[in-house]
C-alpha positions, -999 to 999 in steps of 0.1 A, spaced: 366 716 358 381 686 337 415 676 350 447 696 331 468 673 312 505 678 301 520 659 273 557 661 270 569 645 236 600 655 210 575 642 183 553 681 173 528 659 151 521 635 184 516 669 207 491 687 184 470 655 173 471 641 211 462 677 227 430 679 198 418 651 208 422 652 247 408 685 241 372 674 222 367 651 256 366 684 277 404 684 290 432 715 293 458 703 277 495 718 279 528 709 258 560 705 259 586 690 238 610 680 261 623 676 297 634 713 302 601 726 287 578 704 310 594 715 343 591 749 332 552 745 322 546 723 357 564 755 375 538 778 359 507 758 361 496 730 384 487 698 363 470 668 369 483 640 348 517 637 327 517 617 294 558 613 289 575 603 258 598 574 269 629 585 241 631 626 241 669 648 231 685 656 265 668 640 297 651 608 283 612 599 297 628 575 328 654 598 336 629 626 343 604 606 356 631 592 380 640 628 386 603 636 391 598 611 421 631 619 437 617 658 441 585 644 452 564 656 422 534 630 430 518 641 397 504 605 377 525 598 348 516 575 319 548 565 300 541 565 262 567 552 238 569 546 199 591 515 205 578 499 239 599 469 251 592 446 285 624 460 301 615 497 294 578 491 310 589 474 338 616 504 350 588 529 340 562 509 365 590 503 386 606 541 391 567 553 395 545 551 359 512 548 368 509 531 332 527 524 301 513 524 266 527 517 228 523 539 200 498 539 180 479 543 212 438 540 202 417 570 219 392 541 241 423 531 252 437 564 259 410 576 273 404 548 298 443 546 311 437 583 320 408 577 338 423 548 359 455 576 365 430 601 375 412 573 399 421 592 431 407 626 422 374 626 414 365 662 419 382 671 390 348 661 369 328 679 390 296 695 373 272 718 384 247 695 391 263 664 398 254 664 437 275 631 446 271 611 413 305 603 400 319 594 361 334 608 335 319 585 307 298 598 276 265 582 295 273 599 327 282 633 310 246 631 295 229 630 325 246 653 342 233 676 313 201 662 314 196 669 349 211 707 346 187 716 317 155 701 331 160 712 369 156 747 365 121 740 349 92 722 366 91 695 341 78 663 356 110 639 357 114 601 346 141 583 358 150 548 342 177 525 351 186 493 364 181 485 404 217 499 418 228 526 391 220 557 415 183 565 402 173 581 435 208 605 436 198 613 399 162 627 413 182 644 447 204 664 418 176 675 399 157 690 434 189 703 446 193 722 415 161 736 408 140 765 423 126 742 449 159 732 470 155 753 498 119 730 501 117 696 514 122 661 492 104 632 501 111 596 485 87 571 486 91 534 480 63 521 457 70 482 458 83 483 492 45 489 510 12 472 507 -14 490 489 -35 507 516 -10 518 532 9 532 505 -25 553 496 -24 566 532 14 578 531 9 598 499 -25 610 504 -29 613 541 -59 604 559 -87 615 579 -97 599 614 -120 576 613 -115 570 575 -105 531 583 -97 511 616 -67 522 635 -70 558 621 -79 576 656 -64 615 640 -59 629 609 -28 626 590 -9 645 564 6 627 533 38 635 514 20 654 488 10 679 516 42 674 532 65 679 501 46 711 496 75 738 478 92 707 473 100 675 453 86 640 459 104 611 442 77 579 436 104 551 431 96 519 416 64 536 403 61 508 379 51 482 412 19 507 419 -16 493 417 -38 500 391 -60 520 417 -35 544 429 -21 549 394 -56 565 386 -56 585 416 -18 595 410 -31 609 373 -58 633 390 -26 645 406 -7 650 381 -39 665 361 -54 689 386 -25 694 410 -44 685 441 -54 655 461 -82 640 482 -69 625 517 -84 590 523 -114 590 540 -122 627 531 -145 639 503 -128 675 499 -96 683 475 -71 698 487 -45 720 461 -7 708 464 29 721 449 48 696 451 71 683 418 69 651 409 96 628 400 90 591 392 118 560 390 120 525 381 136 496 368 114 483 346 97 485 316 71 509 314 62 505 277 56 465 282 32 470 314 12 488 292 9 465 270 7 438 295 -23 461 309 -8 467 344 3 503 340 -21 530 326 -8 541 293 -20 578 303 -1 580 331 31 567 310 26 598 288 19 621 320 50 607 334 74 606 306 82 643 301 117 643 308 131 609 309 169 604 323 181 568 312 211 559 338 236 529 319 245 501 337 278 498 350 288 472 328 282 500 297 308 531 312 336 509 332 354 540 325 338 553 358 348 524 378 379 541 389 366 574 399 338 552 421 365 535 434 381 562 448 349 582 460 340 551 477 372 548 492 371 581 508 340 580 518 349 548 541 381 565 550 358 595 567 336 571 583 362 548 597 383 555 627 425 549 617 414 547 580 439 569 567 456 545 550 428 528 530 440 524 493 431 506 462 464 484 443 466 486 404 459 452 403 431 450 423 413 485 406 420 461 373 396 430 387 369 455 397 371 471 360 368 432 344 341 425 366 305 433 349 287 444 385 249 428 380 241 452 411 257 486 394 273 508 416 253 495 447 271 461 442 307 479 439 307 502 469 294 473 486 323 455 475 345 476 487 334 479 519 338 443 521 375 444 506 386 469 531 375 448 558 397 420 547 423 445 544 424 459 577 414 495 560 452 494 543 459 485 507 433 468 492 447 437 467 433 411 449 428 387 472 405 407 494 379 414 467 345 395 473 348 355 462 323 364 434 342 390 419 375 372 419 357 339 405 345 358 374 377 375 368 395 343 369 369 327 344 378 358 324 413 354 324 411 314 311 390 324 287 411 350 273 441 322 276 430 306 243 441 340 224 471 348 244 475 391 241 508 398 228 510 434 238 534 447 260 507 462 284 497 425 299 535 414 304 541 444 315 519 440 347 527 403 351 563 416 354 554 441 378 534 415 396 563 390 399 586 422 409 560 427 437 558 394 450 595 389 448 591 361 418 567 341 442 542 328 412 518 323 436 514 357 455 517 373 418 486 351 409 464 364 434 480 401 432 464 395 392 432 382 402 439 354 382 448 310 389 480 298 394 479 276 368 469 305 341 496 323 353 521 295 348 508 292 310 513 328 303 544 329 317 558 300 296 536 321 265 557 353 270 588 331 278 595 349 310 615 331 333 612 329 371 622 313 402 607 285 419 574 293 435 592 273 467 580 292 496 546 307 478 
């Protein structure tokens, strides 16, 4: 199920329009016009996030938020105001708001901030076909829907995407949601084996087929009978092997290396590649007829840089995995500042690189709270460079000012420490302080 959100705002038009917008994204939404109605809603249903207005009749948003935290209510809160000020934003963050937004809020900004606030609850977006795939972005939802659609059939699936995007996870999800789920799932890396070795691995061989073949050997097509086989990096398969694979797809039978008799096989074929197969066809290094046979049902995985809204969920998923396999890792968490840095980086290695970065950061943080300075150097440097570039057109909205002020408060006014938390250079932070007219104590002792 998607998350259940509670909108608390005395502006009826805002409540209704925002509810319609969020419901169109699949969220369940409850409505309250003031703090009393919100308490009634919270007592009747479990909610996963609250959108809370700053100024309301009776108990205002800040006072209500303070009361929620005193009561021990852990619900994430996004404070929203039509008259936001830096002081209000800082106070809201100080008493426990997860973010502060100023009306009018652009839909994409609202969706992104909600995803940030829900980052520690990845199970909320579980999908019948997810099987370990994490994300709520439109691109990931399209992938999950494709898996659910094709899995019950026996169609050949071609998974396309950059290295590290999770192509094998998609293949496993297709298998797990199919009628073959009780059968074996076998994955073979076509780029990781020499041609002769790969041929024997796929089709098996008979005794005496070549030097060292002292006994008959079953290949993965036979071993995966009744199940599914993933041919990973199919674009790196040699032309002779492509011809043999085409025969398997056409005839549903294989011939072991050195044998003359064909054997029927009952296996679903899933292929994946990070390469442009159409370009390889034009270069005459990939058979066009094989491409037609493989490309029955293509699934395209978007790179992580095109779906940054999935990063908070992936971070939560990665931290859960690290906690589960690390002694005394219960205290592992990620600060909001580090999470913003992770969302800013472009991740050329995609999800695989992100999970590796989290593991490194967790080690540096001694499995405590991950801050920006614990992230890999490449991530910190890229984020700092982007901050420097953005300084030429300094942002003027309250969110960045509030973030800087919160970082200064968190670091007791020490600019060097605040710069580390924000993932930017100290000189850049000093410039922003001057541009925003923010006074600070001396950086002595930083």
